[in-house]
C-alpha positions as CSV (number, residue, x, y, z in Angstrom):
1,G,123.2,102.6,98.6
2,G,119.6,101.6,98.4
3,R,120.0,98.3,100.3
4,R,117.5,98.0,103.1
5,S,118.3,97.0,106.7
6,S,116.3,96.8,109.8
7,R,118.5,99.2,111.7
8,G,118.6,101.7,108.8
9,E,114.8,101.6,108.5
10,F,114.4,102.2,112.2
11,V,116.7,105.2,112.2
12,S,115.1,106.6,109.0
13,G,111.6,106.2,110.5
14,A,112.7,107.9,113.8
15,L,114.2,110.8,112.0
16,R,111.2,111.3,109.7
17,A,108.9,111.1,112.7
18,M,111.0,113.8,114.4
19,A,110.8,115.9,111.2
20,S,107.0,115.6,111.0
21,M,106.7,116.9,114.6
22,S,109.0,119.9,114.1
23,S,107.7,123.2,112.9
24,E,110.9,123.5,110.7
25,G,110.6,120.0,109.3
26,P,113.6,118.1,108.1
27,A,115.7,121.3,108.0
28,G,115.3,121.6,111.8
29,V,116.4,118.0,112.4
30,V,119.4,118.4,110.2
31,A,120.4,121.7,111.9
32,D,119.8,120.6,115.5
33,C,119.9,116.8,115.8
34,L,122.6,115.5,113.4
35,P,126.4,116.0,113.5
36,P,127.7,118.7,111.2
37,G,128.2,117.4,107.7
38,S,126.5,114.0,108.6
39,P,125.6,112.1,105.4
40,L,122.6,110.6,107.3
41,G,120.4,113.7,106.7
42,R,120.9,113.5,102.9
43,S,120.3,109.8,102.9
44,V,117.1,109.9,104.9
45,F,115.5,113.1,103.7
46,L,116.8,113.5,100.1
47,G,117.8,110.0,99.0
48,G,115.8,107.7,96.7
49,K,112.6,108.9,95.1
50,D,111.7,112.5,96.0
51,G,107.9,112.1,95.9
52,G,107.8,115.2,93.7
53,E,106.8,116.0,90.1
54,G,110.1,114.8,88.7
55,G,111.4,118.0,87.3
56,E,109.6,120.9,85.5
57,V,105.9,121.0,86.1
58,P,104.0,120.8,82.8
59,P,102.1,124.0,82.1
60,T,98.8,122.2,81.7
61,L,99.2,120.6,85.2
62,R,100.2,124.0,86.7
63,D,97.2,125.6,85.0
64,L,94.7,123.0,86.2
65,A,96.1,123.0,89.7
66,E,95.8,126.8,89.8
67,R,92.2,126.6,88.6
68,M,91.3,124.0,91.3
69,W,93.0,125.7,94.2
70,N,93.3,129.4,93.6
71,T,90.1,130.3,91.8
72,T,86.4,130.0,92.4
73,E,85.8,128.2,89.1
74,D,82.8,125.9,89.0
75,V,83.6,122.2,89.4
76,D,81.4,121.4,86.4
77,S,83.5,123.6,84.1
78,L,86.6,121.8,85.3
79,R,84.9,118.5,84.7
80,Q,84.1,119.5,81.1
81,Y,87.7,120.7,80.6
82,V,89.4,117.4,81.7
83,I,87.2,115.4,79.2
84,S,87.6,117.9,76.4
85,D,89.4,117.5,73.1
86,E,91.1,120.8,73.9
87,L,92.9,119.2,76.8
88,A,94.2,116.4,74.5
89,E,95.5,119.0,72.1
90,S,97.2,121.1,74.8
91,Y,98.6,118.2,76.8
92,G,99.8,116.4,73.6
93,S,99.0,112.8,74.7
94,T,98.0,110.0,72.5
95,A,98.6,107.3,75.1
96,G,95.0,106.2,75.5
97,A,95.1,103.6,72.8
98,P,96.4,100.1,73.7
99,P,99.7,99.1,72.1
100,A,99.8,96.7,69.2
101,G,101.1,93.2,69.4
102,D,101.8,91.7,72.8
103,G,100.7,94.8,74.8
104,G,104.0,96.0,76.0
105,G,102.4,97.1,79.2
106,V,103.1,96.4,82.8
107,D,103.1,92.6,83.4
108,G,102.0,92.4,79.7
109,D,98.6,93.9,80.6
110,P,98.1,97.0,78.5
111,M,95.2,98.4,80.5
112,F,97.5,99.0,83.5
113,R,99.9,101.1,81.5
114,P,100.1,104.6,83.1
115,G,99.7,106.2,79.6
116,V,96.2,104.8,79.3
117,W,95.1,106.9,82.3
118,W,96.8,110.2,81.4
119,R,93.7,112.4,82.0
120,T,93.1,110.7,85.3
121,A,96.7,111.2,86.4
122,L,96.6,114.8,85.4
123,A,93.4,115.4,87.5
124,V,94.8,113.6,90.5
125,R,98.2,115.3,90.3
126,S,96.5,118.7,90.1
127,L,94.3,117.8,93.1
128,F,97.4,117.0,95.2
129,H,99.8,119.5,93.7
130,P,99.9,121.7,96.9
131,V,101.2,118.8,98.8
132,V,103.9,118.1,96.3
133,R,104.8,121.8,96.1
134,K,105.1,121.9,99.9
135,R,107.3,118.9,99.9
136,E,109.6,120.3,97.2
137,R,109.9,123.5,99.2
138,M,110.9,121.5,102.3
139,R,113.4,119.6,100.3
140,R,115.0,122.9,99.2
141,Q,115.1,124.0,102.8
142,T,116.7,120.7,103.8
143,E,119.3,121.1,101.0
144,E,120.2,124.5,102.3
145,A,120.4,123.2,105.9
146,L,122.7,120.4,104.8
147,E,125.0,122.7,102.9
148,A,125.2,125.1,105.9
149,S,125.9,122.2,108.2
150,A,128.7,120.9,106.0
151,A,130.2,124.4,106.0
152,G,130.0,124.5,109.8
153,G,127.1,127.0,109.9
154,E,124.0,127.2,111.9
155,G,121.6,126.4,109.1
156,M,119.0,128.9,107.8
157,D,117.8,131.7,110.0
158,E,114.1,132.5,110.5
159,G,114.2,135.0,107.7
160,D,115.4,132.5,105.2
161,N,112.7,130.0,106.4
162,A,110.0,132.6,106.1
163,A,111.1,133.5,102.6
164,A,111.3,129.9,101.5
165,A,107.9,129.1,103.0
166,G,106.0,131.5,100.7
167,T,102.6,132.8,101.5
168,D,100.2,131.0,99.2
169,E,99.8,127.7,101.2
170,T,98.4,126.8,104.6
171,E,100.6,125.2,107.3
172,D,98.4,122.1,107.6
173,L,97.3,120.7,104.2
174,M,95.4,117.7,105.5
175,P,92.0,119.3,105.9
176,D,92.4,121.2,102.7
177,V,93.3,118.0,100.8
178,T,90.6,115.8,102.3
179,D,88.0,118.5,101.6
180,A,89.3,118.9,98.0
181,I,88.9,115.2,97.3
182,N,85.3,115.4,98.1
183,R,84.8,118.6,96.1
184,F,86.7,117.6,93.0
185,K,85.5,114.0,92.9
186,P,83.4,114.7,89.8
187,V,86.5,115.9,88.0
188,V,88.5,112.8,88.8
189,L,85.7,110.4,88.0
190,A,85.0,112.2,84.7
191,A,88.6,111.9,83.7
192,L,88.6,108.2,84.7
193,A,85.5,107.5,82.6
194,R,86.9,109.3,79.6
195,D,90.2,107.4,79.8
196,A,88.3,104.1,80.2
197,D,86.0,104.9,77.2
198,A,89.0,105.8,75.0
199,Y,90.7,102.5,75.9
200,D,87.5,100.5,75.3
201,S,86.9,102.1,71.9
202,A,90.5,101.4,70.8
203,A,90.8,97.9,72.2
204,P,90.8,95.1,69.5
205,G,88.6,92.7,71.5
206,R,86.1,92.6,74.3
207,V,87.2,94.5,77.5
208,D,86.5,93.3,81.0
209,D,84.8,96.4,82.5
210,D,85.5,95.4,86.1
211,R,89.2,94.9,85.4
212,L,89.4,98.1,83.4
213,L,87.8,100.0,86.4
214,L,90.3,98.3,88.7
215,A,93.2,99.5,86.5
216,G,91.9,103.0,86.6
217,E,91.6,103.0,90.3
218,V,95.1,101.6,90.7
219,S,96.3,104.5,88.5
220,I,94.7,107.0,90.9
221,L,96.3,105.3,93.9
222,S,99.7,105.3,92.2
223,V,99.6,109.0,91.7
224,A,98.1,109.6,95.2
225,G,100.9,107.4,96.7
226,T,103.6,109.4,95.0
227,S,102.0,112.8,95.8
228,L,100.9,112.1,99.4
229,G,103.2,109.4,100.6
230,G,106.4,109.3,98.5
231,A,109.7,109.1,100.3
232,G,109.4,112.7,101.1
233,A,111.3,114.5,103.9
234,D,108.1,115.1,105.9
235,D,106.5,111.7,105.2
236,D,105.1,110.0,108.2
237,G,102.2,108.2,106.4
238,V,99.5,110.2,108.1
239,L,98.6,112.4,105.1
240,L,98.6,109.3,102.8
241,A,96.3,107.3,105.1
242,A,93.9,110.3,105.4
243,G,93.9,110.7,101.7
244,L,93.2,107.1,100.9
245,E,90.5,106.9,103.5
246,R,88.7,109.9,101.9
247,L,89.2,108.5,98.4
248,M,87.4,105.3,99.6
249,D,84.7,107.2,101.6
250,C,83.9,109.1,98.4
251,G,83.7,106.0,96.3
252,V,86.7,107.0,94.1
253,V,88.7,103.8,94.8
254,S,87.8,100.3,96.1
255,G,89.4,98.2,98.8
256,L,90.5,95.7,96.2
257,A,92.3,98.5,94.3
258,V,94.1,99.5,97.5
259,A,95.3,96.0,98.0
260,T,96.4,95.6,94.4
261,W,98.4,98.8,94.4
262,A,99.9,98.3,97.9
263,L,101.1,94.8,97.0
264,G,102.7,96.0,93.8
265,E,100.8,94.0,91.2
266,H,100.8,95.4,87.6
267,S,103.6,97.7,88.6
268,P,107.1,97.8,87.0
269,T,109.5,95.7,89.0
270,E,112.3,97.4,91.0
271,G,114.8,95.5,88.9
272,G,113.7,97.2,85.7
273,G,110.7,97.4,83.5
274,G,110.7,93.7,82.5
275,G,110.3,90.6,84.5
276,G,112.5,89.0,87.1
277,G,112.8,92.0,89.4
278,T,111.4,92.6,92.8
279,P,107.8,93.7,93.0
280,P,107.4,97.2,94.5
281,V,105.5,96.2,97.6
282,R,105.0,99.0,100.0
283,P,106.6,98.2,103.5
284,D,103.3,99.5,105.0
285,W,101.1,97.5,102.7
286,W,99.3,95.6,105.4
287,R,98.4,98.7,107.3
288,L,97.0,100.2,104.2
289,C,95.0,97.0,103.5
290,S,93.9,96.9,107.1
291,S,92.6,100.4,106.9
292,A,90.8,99.6,103.7
293,V,89.2,96.5,105.2
294,R,87.8,98.6,108.1
295,N,86.6,101.2,105.7
296,V,84.8,98.6,103.6
297,L,83.2,96.9,106.6
298,T,82.0,100.3,107.9
299,G,80.4,101.1,104.6
300,A,78.9,97.7,104.3
301,C,77.3,97.9,107.7
302,E,75.9,101.4,107.0
303,Q,74.5,100.1,103.7
304,A,72.9,97.1,105.4
305,D,71.4,99.3,108.1
306,A,70.0,101.8,105.5
307,A,68.5,98.9,103.4
308,R,66.7,97.4,106.5
309,G,63.0,97.7,106.1
310,G,61.8,94.4,107.4
311,S,62.8,92.7,104.2
312,D,63.1,88.9,104.2
313,L,66.7,87.7,104.1
314,G,65.7,84.6,102.3
315,G,67.9,82.2,104.2
316,G,71.6,82.4,103.3
317,I,73.8,83.9,105.9
318,G,70.8,84.8,108.0
319,M,70.4,81.2,108.9
320,I,73.7,81.2,110.7
321,V,72.4,83.5,113.5
322,D,70.2,81.9,116.1
323,S,67.0,84.1,116.0
324,S,65.0,83.5,119.2
325,A,63.1,86.7,118.9
326,G,59.8,87.0,117.1
327,G,59.2,88.4,113.7
328,G,59.3,92.0,112.7
329,G,61.6,94.3,110.8
330,D,63.4,95.4,114.0
331,D,64.6,91.9,115.0
332,P,68.2,92.5,116.1
333,S,69.3,89.0,115.0
334,E,68.1,89.6,111.4
335,A,69.6,93.1,111.4
336,A,73.0,91.6,112.6
337,A,72.8,88.8,110.0
338,A,72.2,91.4,107.2
339,R,75.2,93.4,108.4
340,L,77.4,90.3,108.4
341,E,76.2,89.2,105.0
342,E,76.9,92.6,103.5
343,S,80.2,92.8,105.2
344,L,81.4,89.4,104.0
345,G,80.4,90.1,100.5
346,A,82.2,93.4,100.4
347,A,85.4,92.4,102.2
348,A,86.0,88.8,101.1
349,P,87.4,89.6,97.6
350,M,90.2,91.9,98.9
351,I,91.1,89.7,101.8
352,R,91.4,86.6,99.6
353,Y,93.4,88.6,97.1
354,A,95.8,90.0,99.7
355,V,96.6,86.5,101.0
356,E,96.9,84.9,97.6
357,R,99.0,87.8,96.2
358,S,101.3,87.6,99.3
359,C,101.8,83.9,98.7
360,Q,102.6,84.5,95.0
361,I,105.2,87.1,95.8
362,I,107.1,84.9,98.3
363,S,106.8,81.7,96.1
364,S,108.2,83.6,93.0
365,S,111.1,85.2,95.0
366,T,114.6,84.4,93.6
367,G,116.4,85.4,96.8
368,D,117.5,82.0,98.2
369,G,121.2,82.0,97.4
370,G,122.5,84.5,99.9
371,G,121.7,83.3,103.4
372,K,119.4,86.2,104.3
373,I,115.7,86.3,103.7
374,P,114.9,89.1,101.2
375,H,113.3,92.1,102.9
376,V,110.3,92.0,100.6
377,D,109.6,88.4,101.5
378,A,109.9,89.2,105.2
379,D,107.6,92.2,104.8
380,V,105.0,90.2,103.0
381,A,105.1,87.2,105.3
382,E,104.9,89.2,108.5
383,G,102.4,91.6,107.0
384,T,100.1,88.8,106.0
385,K,100.0,87.5,109.6
386,R,99.3,91.0,110.9
387,L,96.6,91.6,108.3
388,V,94.7,88.5,109.2
389,S,94.8,89.5,112.9
390,A,93.6,93.0,112.0
391,V,90.8,91.6,109.8
392,L,89.5,89.6,112.8
393,Y,89.7,92.7,115.0
394,H,87.8,94.8,112.5
395,F,85.0,92.2,112.2
396,R,84.8,92.0,116.0
397,S,84.7,95.8,116.5
398,V,82.8,97.0,113.4
399,V,80.4,94.1,112.5
400,I,79.8,92.3,115.8
401,G,79.9,95.4,118.0
402,E,78.3,95.3,121.4
403,G,74.8,94.2,120.5
404,G,75.3,90.6,121.4
405,A,73.4,89.2,118.4
406,L,76.6,88.0,116.6
407,T,79.6,86.1,117.9
408,M,83.0,85.4,116.3
409,Q,81.7,81.9,115.6
410,N,79.1,83.4,113.2
411,V,81.9,85.3,111.5
412,M,84.0,82.2,111.1
413,T,81.1,80.3,109.6
414,G,80.6,83.2,107.2
415,F,84.3,83.1,106.3
416,A,83.9,79.4,105.4
417,G,81.0,80.2,103.2
418,E,83.1,82.8,101.4
419,G,86.0,80.4,101.0
420,M,88.3,82.3,103.3
421,D,88.3,80.4,106.5
422,G,91.6,79.5,108.1
423,E,91.9,76.1,106.6
424,K,91.4,77.3,103.0
425,L,93.7,80.3,103.4
426,A,96.4,78.0,105.0
427,S,96.0,75.5,102.1
428,A,96.6,78.3,99.6
429,C,99.8,79.2,101.4
430,R,101.0,75.6,101.5
431,A,100.2,75.2,97.8
432,A,102.3,78.2,97.1
433,A,105.0,76.8,99.3
434,G,105.2,73.8,97.1
435,A,105.9,76.0,94.1
436,C,108.6,78.0,95.8
437,R,112.0,78.4,94.1
438,G,113.9,78.1,97.4
439,R,113.7,76.6,100.8
440,R,113.5,79.9,102.7
441,G,110.4,80.9,100.9
442,S,108.8,77.6,101.6
443,R,109.5,77.9,105.3
444,L,108.2,81.4,105.3
445,L,104.9,80.3,103.7
446,E,104.6,77.4,106.1
447,G,105.0,79.8,109.0
448,V,102.3,82.0,107.5
449,A,100.0,79.0,107.0
450,S,100.5,77.9,110.6
451,S,99.8,81.4,111.9
452,I,96.6,81.7,109.9
453,E,95.4,78.4,111.3
454,R,96.0,79.5,114.8
455,L,94.3,82.8,114.3
456,M,91.3,81.5,112.5
């Protein structure tokens, strides 16, 4: 009934992994691996959120998806369409204006309301519509297999599967989707800019442009997460990870936006739209953040290498590295220092945010009366330790590499300069522990602080 347990999540994960490797998907697992009439198949593959469109697909969404995927229409004409007044009239949305009074939005912040980003959401949903359509088709097949199993039958035969599969979609959508993200990037960014401009024009006061952009990127990730990585029958996280990586590679979303979305900030609580509920933190949040950190570091190093032209670093982080070689633009120590400086500047905000947000979630938890640690708190505490360990690995493998010009001591010194060394991060955890509502949260945070100190 919606309550999480370690055994249940292990079994669910194992069944979903089996389904992802089966040519018949969940229907094959239901027919061949579960007892007839077992409620487990329905609970794992059909329970909870379906990751789909939530009912009838709006005609405008269906039309835009058709134009993206099944025509040779020019990308620029699609871009013009998503920012047009014609779309506003046909889609019937007036949600771009901020609400009056206290905001009424998520966490009281109106710019994070989904309605503000309706053009963006439409563009992203259209972009990922084939994935959702495939998932819905597999859900129907699973329903039929469950009904046949309950009736003592053998499930669908090959003819039924072939008829259900249709002929308009490829078997492996991953390369199609990742290529489409790159191709239709101008359409998504145009919708994002138009939504942001509409909000800015209607807002009563000065708008923080960086925060507004972050809100738009979080809206993109929310739709992508539902479309690519909802609790679908075939969800093993691979398609979502590939989609997020391509969105970051294309510059559509930032690492900070990934951390904000994965850790559930500015999202409705699971206990209802108001306050006091459980934040919708993804159980795989630290893996998503780890992947984002690696992506950010790779991009920063590439940018530093591209910008190298013998320019003077002017001190700063470059003074950390012992430069015994002579001058010249090809000095490996200076090149390594530039890579480290660029990497620290790019990755530090999201790393600091992830640790601070994790502490905030645990310290504000109300789950201290039962005897068991709430699953969200346990996910966040353990995930924070794993994320810090992963960050160190990414700096070692991506930034330091095998050149020998940098060591982890250089990296640790750089962390201190960015205010994210082990001592400072542990202090933030202990400060949050002092504000905890219960003893269990305080002990969890103390454990996180000790682990960070040992790692860093």
